[in-house]
N, C-alpha and C positions, 0 to 999 in steps of 0.2 A: 884025730880030735884033741882039742886043749881040755881046759878046764869046764867045770859043768856049774850053772845057776840053778836051783831049785825054786820052782816057780810058787809065789806067795800065794797062800790063800785068805779069800776075803775075809775071814772072820780073826786071822792072826793079830793080836796087839801088841805092838813093842815100843820102845822107844826110838829105835833105828832100824831100818829095812838091812837085812844080810847084804853084805857087800860080797862080788866076786871082782879079783884085780883082772884087768882087762890089758893094762901096760904097765909097767913097772920102771921106774929108775934103775939104769945101771950104774952102781956109785961106784965101782971100780975103775969104770971107763969113761963115766961122765955122761953118758948118754941119756937124754930125758925126754920123755913124750909129755907134749902139752896141746892143748886148745883141741879137746874133744868135740866132735861132731855125731849125731845119733839119729839114724832113720829106721822106722819099721815097715817091712814090708808084708803087708797084710796077706795078699795072696800066696807068697811064701812061707807064711809064719817065720819070719826071719829079721833078726835086726843086724843092721850093719853099723860096726863102730868105727871111726876114723880119729886120727890122732896127727901130728906133727912128730916126726924124729928128729929129733936136734942133737947134734955132739956135745953140747954144753946146753944149760938153761936158756942162754941169752937167745932173743929173738934173731939176731944176726946169723948164728950158727944153727939154724933149721936147715934142712937136708931134704926131705922127703915125707910123703904122706903115707901112714901104714893104716892097714885095716883088719878087723875079727869079723868074723861072721859068727853070729850066735842063732842057732835053729831050734826053733822049740819041737821037743821029740818028748813024748811020754809024760808031759806035766812038767818038765825041766827044760832049760836051756843049755844045750851043747855048744860050745865056744871051739871055732878053728884055731889054728895057729896063726900067728900073725905074718902078715903079707904084706911087702913093700908094693905100692903101686907104681912102677917103674915108668910107665906112659904119662903119668902125671907130672910134667915138666917142661921146661926148655932149658936148651944149652945155655951154660954159663948164668942160671938163676938157681934159687932157691925156692922151695914150694910152700907156701903157707896157707892158712886159715880155710880148712875144708869146710865145705857147706852143700849139702847134698839136698837135691829136690827130686821128687818123684812123679812124672807123669802118667797116671793110670789108663789111659786110653791107649796108648802103645805101649805100655810098660816099659818105658826107658827112664832108667835113672841118670840123671844128670849129676855130676860131682865138679861143682865150682870151687875154684881157688884162685889165688894170686901167685904170680911168679916174679921175683924180685930180682934185679940186676945183681949179681956176686954177692957182697957182703955189705951192700948200701942199706943203711938202719933207716926206720921212719922219720927219726929226729933229724937225720941230714937232708932227707927229702924236704921236710918242712921247712928248714930255716933257709935252703938254697931255693925252693920253689921248683926243682929239677924232679919230676916224676920218675921212678923206676920200677913201677909195678906194671903188671901185665893182667888183663883179666882174661881167665882161660877156665875151659872145662874139659872133661873126659865123659863118655857116657857108655853105659852097659844096657843092653837088651835081656840079659839072661841074671839078674838079680845079683850083679857083682861078681861073677864068675869070670867073665873076660870084660876088656876094657878097650874103648877106643883110643886113637891116638889123641894127642892134645889138640884143642883147637883155642886160637888166640884171636879172642874178639875184640880187643882193645881199639883198632883203628876202624873198625865197622860200626862199634856200639857206641863208644864214647867221642871218638874222631876228635875234632877241634875243641870240643869241651874239656879234653885234657891239658890244654894250656892255661886254665884257672885250677888246675887240680895240682897242688904241691905233692900229695900221693893219695891212694884210696885202697880198701879191700872190701872183700864181703865178708858178710856174718861176723863173727864165725858163729857157726853152729848149723840151724836146717833152714832150708825155704819151704815155701809152702805151695800148694795148688788149690787155688780158689774154687768156688761151686761153677763160676762161669767157665772153667777150664784155664784160666789165667795162672801162668806159673810165675811165683815171686822169689827173688833172691834177694834178701836182705843185705845192705852195704851202708859203706860211710867213706866220706871224702873231706881230706882237708883242704876247703876251699880258699883260693887266695883271692880275697875283697878288695885289696890295695896294693899296688906296686910302685916302686919309685925306681926310674931306670933299668924296668925290667927285674927289679930285685924286689922279692915280697916284703913289704913291712912285717916284722915278726907279730905285731898285736893283730894284724889283718887275717892272719891265716888260721881258720876256726874249723874244727870238725864238724860235720853235719850228716845227720843220717839219709839215707834214700833207698831206690831199690832198683835193681835190674828186673824186667820182666819180658814174658813171652805171651802170646795171644794164638799161636800156631803150632803149639805143642813141642816148643822147643827150637823150630826152623830158623825163627828169627828171633832176635832180641833187642831192647831199647831200654833207655835210661829215664828214670823218673826225675822230678823237680826234688831238690833238698828241703829238708825240714828247715823252716826259718827260725831255727833257736840253736843254739850249741847243743850238739847229741853227737855220739860216737858209735861205737860197737852196738849193734841192735838185732833184734828179732821180730818177725812180723806174725799175727794170727789172723784170720777172717773171723768176725763176729756177724752173726745173723740175728736180727732182731724179730720181735714177734711177728710183725708184717710181713717178714720174708726179705728184709732188704739187708743188702751187705755193706759191711764196714770193716775196712782194713785197719788193724790196730798195729801200732809200733810202740816197742818198750826199749828204751835208749840209754847206754851209759851215759854219765854226765860227772862232771865236776864240782857241783855245787852242795853235794851232800844228800840229792835225792835224784831218783829216775827222772827221764823224760818220756812222757805217754804223748801219742798224737793219734788222730783218727783221719783215715780218708774216705771219702763218699766218691771217690773214683778209682777205687781199685788200686791206689798207690801212684797215680799219675801226681797228684799233689796231696799234702797233708796240711790239715788246718788246726789253727789253735794249739798247738804244741804246749803242754803244761808241767809243772812239775808233780811228781805223785808224792804226797807228803807221808803215806805209809810204807813207801819203798825205800829204803836208805842206800846211800852209797859211800864207800869207804872215804875218809878224809884224805888219804893218799893218792887220790885220784879215780877211785871207785873200780869196777871189776865189769867183766861181760855178765850177761844173765841170759837165761832161757825162757821163752814163753809158748804155751800151745793154746789152741782153743780146741773144745770138744761138745758134743751134743749135751745138753741138759739131760741126765737120767730119767727114764721114764718111771722106774722103780720107785722114785723117791715121791714122798707124799707133797702137797704145797707148801706144809710147814716146814718140811727138810729142805725143800727147794728154794725157800725165801731166803735171802741174806737178812741179818739182823737188823732190820729198819732203824728201831731204835737206838742202836748203838752208833749208826752210820749215818742217821737222819737223811735217809734216802727214800723214793719211793719204793715198794714192793717190786722185787727183782724179776718177775715174769716178764719184763720188758724185751727179753731176749730168748734165743732158742739155744745160744752157747754160753758156757761158762769158761774162764780161763785158770791155767795154772802157771806159776810163775817161780823160778829157781834162781838163789843168788845167796852170797854170804850174808847173814843176817847181822855181823856185828859191826858198829859203826866206825872203829877206829882201825881194824884190820881185817885180813882175807879168812874168816872163821867162821864155824857154824854156820853150813850150807842150809838153807831152809826152802821148803816149798810152800807157796803162798796160793789161796784160792780166791778168786772174785766171782761172786754168783750175780753181779750187776755190773757187768764188765764196760758197759756204756758210762761209767761214773767211776771217777779216779778213786774215790772214796770207798768202793766196794771191796777193796782189799782186806782180809781177814788177817788174824796173826798167824805167823807160819809154823809149820811142823819141821822141827830140825832133824834132817836126815844124815847129817854128820856132825858132830861135835869136835871141834877142833881146826886146824888149817885146812883150807878149802878156797878153790878158785874158780875158775870156769867151769861151766856146766852146760848139758843140753839135755832137753826133755823129749819124750816122744810118747805121743797115744798110740796105744795098740789096740784095742778093741773092747766093747762092753766098757768097764770101768776101770781098766787095767792100764798103769802108765809105766814108764822107765827114763831111768837120770843116768847119764854118764859124766863123772865129775871128777875133776881134779881134787885129791884129799891126801892125808897122811897124818902122821901123830906129831911130828915137828916141822914138817913144811907140807905146802900144799903140791910140790914139785915131786913127791915121794912116788906117786901112782894115780892111773887115772882108773876108776872103778865104776863097776855096772850096780844099780839097783832096780827092782822092780816094787811095785807097789799096786796098791787098791785105793780107789777114791774113798772107801770107808777109813783107811786109815788116816788120810787127811783131813777128814770130817771129824774124825773123833778125836784127832789131836785138837783141833779148832774150839770143839767142845769141851776139852780137857779131860777126856777119858781114855787117854793113852796110860797103860800101867807101867810102872817101873819096873826093870828087869830082875 
């Protein structure tokens, strides 16, 4: 076994949660780990942490997906050594964007990813309109102990639509299973809106979020409609309202200085009225990936505790949902720095986001949240002292930590 993470108690108050390094940059060789994805398997009481192993920090030098397993034992998390997922790939392609989703009834874990031909960059695909990405997954029925061979879904799922796709990718991050049983894998596409002599007009190739989904426990997969607003890397969460109705929420990267949010009443087939989230900033350099999860409103809280501050937000009382949201993203407006966790206690309203709890002060980039059980959560994040590429670290925390930060009650060390 590898390193150990001590499980945080619910009454511990600190400015930042304790970090455990899961993947670390090898500076002498240039090997870099990027694009974290995290999932918690409740029955096995196990975290699975995924990342891309790259020869250098460049996207074009991605090689293979790696995994570490964190098992809860006697109040602490025991981490296994790093494992290269050799079955996750296609010959002559590099493997990128890990995106796990768990089917609970059959206990099947799907790990989605894209395979991109040789060293073809995303930029080259966008300017030429020549897609070089393949939609793939491997699966496991023993909680990640063994994995299937790669299954390539590109031709059967995307089919002729790929003619208008300059390129695409899943996630990165995690997918979800909705209460209906539908499996949802977040994704984005650079869509070609206009061509001239079969060459895409540069201004017409724009990113749009969408999803891949399955209604038969992963036997067959389909592609949803794109969000009709510029949006990119995304994650999704299910919101259950007070009357038990389901709303699929999408939170997307954007280049306008704020995140894009959208809701679907059709479980992700289509998304209506995408809008900017004024309280969720994006970096002026092009933004950054972010993570979102939904979880049940804690039964232990009083009505006053459960309600968002409607006077500050000019919102109705937040008991209109049975779900809250957590979101993680760098909070600095100018650069990838100061990763924060935001809470929304009125998730059908974009103004419901409250001020973030900073869980890493300093360079930070991509992240992925996981809901464990009770009121316990975890985050896998890119972070460091001089650069966010230095390591991918794991933290776990309690909902009380987030709420105490929001209420200004966190003590300095």
